[in-house]
C-alpha positions, 0 to 999 in steps of 0.5 A: 695138743702135741698131735694137733701141733704136728698135724698142723705142721704136716698140713702146711708141709709144702710151705714148711719144707720151703721155710726149712730149706731156707733156714738150713741154708741160713744156718750153714752160712751163719755157722761158717761165717761165725767160725771164720770170725771166731778163728780170726779173733782167737789167733789175734788173742794168742800170746807171743813168746817174745816182747818186741818193744825197744828192740832193734834189728841189724841184719847182716848179709853176706856178699862173698865168703871170708875166712871163718876165723876172721868172720867169727872174730869180727862178729864177736867184736861187733856184738861187744861194740853194740853191748858197750853203749850205755843205752843198750841192755843186751845183744843177741846173734841169731838166725831165722828168729826175727819176728815180723819176718816171713823167712821160714826154715822148717824140718820134719821131726819124729817122736816115737811114731809121730811126725811133725814139722817145726820152723827152726829158729837158731838163737844164743843164750842172750836171745831170751834176755833181748826178746824177754822170752820166758819158758812156760815149762823147763828152762832156757839155754845156758852154758851147760848146753855148750858142746852137748852130743844131744843138742837142746831144743825148746818147742812151742806149746802147741807141740807140747800139748798135741804130741806130749800131753803137756809133758814134753820136757825131758823127751827126745825128738829127732830129725833126719840127722840129729837127736835133740832133747826138749829142755823147755816149752814157750808160747807161740812165735807169731810173724804178725799179730793176725797170722796163725803161728807155725809150730816152731823150735828154738835151737841152741846156737853155741857158736856165731857160725856166721859163715854158714848163713847168708844172713845173720841177725843182731837183735839189740834191746835198748833202754826205754826210748833209746831205739833211735839212738842205736839206729843212728850209730848202727851203720857206723859200728857195723862197717867199722868192725866187719869187712864191707867188701864181704858183708853188708847191712841187709836191713836196719829197723826197729821191731815195732816198725816191722810189726806195724808194717806187717799188721798194716799189710795183713790188716788190709786183706782181713778188713776186706774179709771182715767187711764181706762177712759182715755184709753177708751176716746182715743179709742173713739176719734180714733174710731170716726176719723176712722169711719168718715174718712173711710166713707168719703173714701168710697164715692170717686166715689160719690164725683167724680160724683158730681164734674163732675156735677159741684159741687165745692170742698168747696161744697163737704166739706160742704155736707160731714160735714153737713151729719156727723154732722146730724148723730152725732147730732141725736145720741147725742140727743138720748143719752142726752134724755136717760141719763136725763131720766135714770141718771148716778150713780157714787159711789152709788149716783145719779150724780147731775143735774148740773154735768150732764148738764156740762158733756153734754155741754162738750160732745157736744163740744167734739163731734162737734170737733171730727166730724169736725176733722174726716170729714174736713181732708178726705173731703178736700183730696177727694174734690181735686181729679179729677173727672176722677180719682175718677170715676176709683176707682169704 
C-alpha cells in the first residue's frame, strides 16, 4: 500500500512539484506573517513597570544658566508647593524618565565579558510612589543610597534574564566612568503601548541637579479625578517660584493624554500594516484552497480508474488528503528550517525565539486546517462520481 502511494506521487511528479512549490511559497508567507502578528500582540501585552493614571507632567526647560544654589533651592521650593496641595499625593523630580516621550539617553555597560546598552532614566526616591513602580526583585532606592561611592541602579527584567539568569540583584556593572550595584529589577518601560521597549536602568538622583540638564521633569500624582485641578494651577505655581527669565515650561500635560497621543500616532502605522497582513492572509487562504481544489479536480479521470478497480470513496478521500498533507508538510518543514536558521527581523530587531516557536505552531495548525478544508470537500465530491462518468472526462 505504501509503495503504491509513493508510486502514485511519483507518476504525477510534474504536477506534484508545481503544487509543492506553490505550498512552499504559501508556507513561507504564512509563517512570516504569523510571526509579525504574534510579535505585535506580544509587545502589546508586555506589562509596564509604571502606572500613568492620575499623573501630571510639568517639564521645565532651561533658557539660560543660573547660579546652581539658586536653582537647587527654587526647584526644591517648587516641589514643596506642588506637594502642599490637598489633591496631590506625591511629587517626583526626574530626568529622561517620562513615559510616552521619545527622548532617550543610552549608554553601554559591561558585566564580566558581556556588553549591553541601557536607556538611563534618572529618578529620585519619590518616583516609585508617583509612578507606582514595584520592583520584581530587590528594592527601590532609599536614603541609605545617598552619597554611596558605588551608585545603585535598578534594571529591566530582560537584562536580568538575558545576562544574569534571573540573579542580577547584588551584582555590579560598569559604564565608561562608573561602577553601579544592581539593587532591584523591574518590568519594562514602554514609550507607547505598541512599541517594543528598550532595555533600561533607573539611576538614583540624590540631588536635584537641575543645572546639568536642559529639561527637568516634575511628575505629580493626584487624587482620583483631580488632574484637571493641578493643570489649572501648575503654570502659576511654576512662574511664582522659579525665575521665568532663566526657565520656562516646556510641556504641561497629563500622562494619559500623552499615552492617547502616542498610541494614536503609532496605531495609524500599525493599522495599515495589519490591514496589509490580513489582505495577504486572505489571499494565502484562497490560494491554498484554489490550488488544492484545482489539483483534485484534475485527477477526476484517475479517481474514476481507481473506483473502477474497486477503490472506495473513503479510500479515495484518504489518499488525496494524505498526498496533499505530505506535500504541504514537506514545504512547511523546509520553511521552518529556513526561518530558524535565518530568523525574521521586525522593526530592526530579531524576533524572540519564543515568539517564533509560537508562530510556527500556529502556522502548522493553520496549514493543516487549510489542507484538510481544501482537499476534503473536492475529494468528497470527486469520490462520489461514478467511474463511467469520470472516465468520460478524459
